[in-house]
C-alpha positions as a Markdown table, in Angstrom:
| # | Residue | x | y | z |
|---|---|---|---|---|
| 1 | Met | 99.1 | 71.2 | 124.6 |
| 2 | Lys | 101.4 | 74.2 | 124.6 |
| 3 | Lys | 104.7 | 73.2 | 126.3 |
| 4 | Ile | 106.4 | 70.5 | 128.3 |
| 5 | Thr | 109.1 | 71.3 | 130.8 |
| 6 | Pro | 111.2 | 68.7 | 132.6 |
| 7 | Val | 111.4 | 68.9 | 136.4 |
| 8 | Leu | 114.5 | 67.3 | 137.8 |
| 9 | Ile | 114.2 | 66.2 | 141.5 |
| 10 | Val | 117.6 | 66.8 | 143.2 |
| 11 | Glu | 119.1 | 66.5 | 146.7 |
| 12 | Arg | 120.2 | 70.1 | 146.8 |
| 13 | Ile | 119.5 | 72.7 | 144.1 |
| 14 | Glu | 122.5 | 74.6 | 145.1 |
| 15 | Asp | 124.8 | 71.7 | 144.0 |
| 16 | Ser | 123.2 | 71.6 | 140.5 |
| 17 | Leu | 123.3 | 75.3 | 139.7 |
| 18 | Pro | 127.0 | 75.5 | 138.8 |
| 19 | Phe | 126.4 | 72.9 | 136.1 |
| 20 | Trp | 123.2 | 74.4 | 134.6 |
| 21 | Cys | 124.0 | 78.1 | 135.1 |
| 22 | Asp | 127.7 | 78.5 | 135.2 |
| 23 | Arg | 128.7 | 75.9 | 132.6 |
| 24 | Leu | 125.6 | 75.8 | 130.3 |
| 25 | Gly | 124.4 | 79.4 | 130.6 |
| 26 | Phe | 120.9 | 78.9 | 132.1 |
| 27 | Ala | 119.5 | 81.8 | 134.1 |
| 28 | Arg | 117.3 | 81.7 | 137.1 |
| 29 | Gln | 113.9 | 83.0 | 136.3 |
| 30 | Ala | 112.1 | 82.1 | 139.6 |
| 31 | Glu | 113.1 | 80.7 | 143.0 |
| 32 | Val | 111.2 | 79.3 | 145.9 |
| 33 | Pro | 113.0 | 78.8 | 149.2 |
| 34 | His | 112.4 | 75.7 | 151.3 |
| 35 | Gly | 113.8 | 76.3 | 154.8 |
| 36 | Glu | 117.3 | 77.5 | 154.6 |
| 37 | Ala | 117.9 | 76.3 | 151.1 |
| 38 | Leu | 116.3 | 76.5 | 147.6 |
| 39 | Gly | 113.2 | 74.3 | 147.2 |
| 40 | Phe | 112.4 | 75.1 | 143.5 |
| 41 | Val | 113.9 | 77.0 | 140.6 |
| 42 | Ile | 112.9 | 77.7 | 137.0 |
| 43 | Leu | 115.9 | 78.0 | 134.7 |
| 44 | Thr | 115.9 | 79.2 | 131.1 |
| 45 | Ala | 118.4 | 79.4 | 128.3 |
| 46 | Gly | 116.9 | 80.8 | 125.1 |
| 47 | Thr | 113.6 | 79.0 | 124.6 |
| 48 | Ala | 114.7 | 76.1 | 126.7 |
| 49 | Glu | 113.2 | 75.8 | 130.2 |
| 50 | Leu | 114.2 | 73.4 | 133.1 |
| 51 | Met | 112.9 | 73.2 | 136.6 |
| 52 | Leu | 114.7 | 71.8 | 139.6 |
| 53 | Gln | 113.0 | 70.9 | 142.8 |
| 54 | Ser | 114.7 | 69.6 | 146.0 |
| 55 | Arg | 113.7 | 66.2 | 147.4 |
| 56 | Ala | 112.8 | 68.0 | 150.7 |
| 57 | Ser | 110.5 | 70.3 | 148.8 |
| 58 | Val | 108.8 | 67.5 | 147.0 |
| 59 | Ala | 108.2 | 65.6 | 150.3 |
| 60 | Ala | 106.5 | 68.7 | 151.7 |
| 61 | Asp | 104.6 | 69.5 | 148.5 |
| 62 | Val | 103.5 | 66.0 | 147.4 |
| 63 | Pro | 104.1 | 63.6 | 150.3 |
| 64 | Ala | 103.1 | 60.6 | 148.1 |
| 65 | Leu | 106.2 | 61.2 | 146.0 |
| 66 | Ala | 108.6 | 61.5 | 148.9 |
| 67 | Ala | 110.0 | 58.0 | 148.8 |
| 68 | Asp | 110.4 | 57.7 | 145.1 |
| 69 | Arg | 113.8 | 58.0 | 143.4 |
| 70 | Tyr | 113.8 | 59.8 | 140.1 |
| 71 | Arg | 116.0 | 59.7 | 137.0 |
| 72 | Thr | 115.3 | 61.1 | 133.6 |
| 73 | Ala | 117.2 | 61.6 | 130.4 |
| 74 | Leu | 117.3 | 65.0 | 128.8 |
| 75 | Phe | 117.7 | 65.5 | 125.0 |
| 76 | Ile | 118.7 | 69.1 | 124.3 |
| 77 | Glu | 119.0 | 70.4 | 120.8 |
| 78 | Val | 121.7 | 73.1 | 120.3 |
| 79 | Glu | 122.9 | 75.1 | 117.4 |
| 80 | Asp | 126.6 | 74.3 | 117.9 |
| 81 | Leu | 128.3 | 71.5 | 120.0 |
| 82 | Ala | 131.6 | 73.4 | 120.3 |
| 83 | Pro | 130.6 | 75.6 | 123.3 |
| 84 | Ile | 128.9 | 72.6 | 124.9 |
| 85 | Arg | 132.0 | 70.4 | 124.6 |
| 86 | Arg | 133.9 | 73.1 | 126.4 |
| 87 | Ala | 131.2 | 73.6 | 129.1 |
| 88 | Val | 131.0 | 69.9 | 130.0 |
| 89 | Thr | 134.7 | 69.2 | 130.1 |
| 90 | Gly | 135.4 | 67.1 | 133.1 |
| 91 | Arg | 131.8 | 65.8 | 133.5 |
| 92 | Pro | 131.2 | 62.0 | 133.5 |
| 93 | Thr | 130.5 | 61.0 | 129.9 |
| 94 | Leu | 127.9 | 58.6 | 128.6 |
| 95 | Phe | 129.6 | 58.1 | 125.2 |
| 96 | Glu | 132.2 | 59.6 | 122.9 |
| 97 | Glu | 130.9 | 62.3 | 120.5 |
| 98 | Arg | 128.9 | 60.5 | 117.8 |
| 99 | Thr | 126.7 | 60.9 | 114.8 |
| 100 | Thr | 123.4 | 59.2 | 115.0 |
| 101 | Pro | 121.5 | 57.4 | 112.1 |
| 102 | Tyr | 118.9 | 60.3 | 112.3 |
| 103 | Gly | 121.6 | 62.8 | 111.5 |
| 104 | Ala | 122.4 | 64.4 | 114.9 |
| 105 | Arg | 125.9 | 65.0 | 116.2 |
| 106 | Glu | 125.7 | 64.2 | 119.9 |
| 107 | Val | 127.6 | 64.6 | 123.2 |
| 108 | Gly | 126.3 | 62.8 | 126.3 |
| 109 | Val | 127.2 | 63.6 | 129.9 |
| 110 | Arg | 125.8 | 63.2 | 133.4 |
| 111 | Asp | 124.5 | 66.2 | 135.5 |
| 112 | Pro | 125.5 | 66.5 | 139.2 |
| 113 | Glu | 122.6 | 64.2 | 140.1 |
| 114 | Gly | 123.6 | 61.5 | 137.6 |
| 115 | Asn | 120.8 | 62.3 | 135.1 |
| 116 | Pro | 121.9 | 61.6 | 131.5 |
| 117 | Val | 122.0 | 64.8 | 129.4 |
| 118 | Ile | 122.4 | 64.5 | 125.6 |
| 119 | Phe | 123.2 | 67.6 | 123.6 |
| 120 | Ala | 122.5 | 67.3 | 119.9 |
| 121 | Ser | 123.2 | 69.4 | 116.9 |
| 122 | Phe | 121.6 | 68.8 | 113.5 |
| 123 | Gln | 123.5 | 69.8 | 110.4 |
| 124 | Lys | 121.6 | 72.1 | 108.1 |
C-alpha cells in the first residue's frame, strides 16, 4: 500500500470549502462538476490530502451507496496547534484542548457536515 485518503460524503461541497480551504488552508487540486454544483474535489495541504464528494454525485456514481449515511472521524497531525485554534474558532467543539496519554496535544471540532476532526501536535 502506498497511501490512504479519506473521502467525506457531504450534502454540498460548496458548504464545506470555507472550512477546509479558507480556515484550514487546503487548496483545490482537482474538481469534478455534478450538474450545476461540484460533485467531487481533491484538497491538499502540505502532504495531507482529503477528498469531498457530494451525496448526489455518489448516488450517480455508485447507486448502491446512495441511501447510506456516512460519518467518519479524522485525526490530523499538525506541527503547531496555535494556527489551528485560531482557524477553528467558533466551530462546535468535541472537547477542550487536552494532552493525551500517548503524548499528543489535541483540539477537536466538527466540520460543517458534523464529522469529528481532531488536530494533534506531538512535542518533540
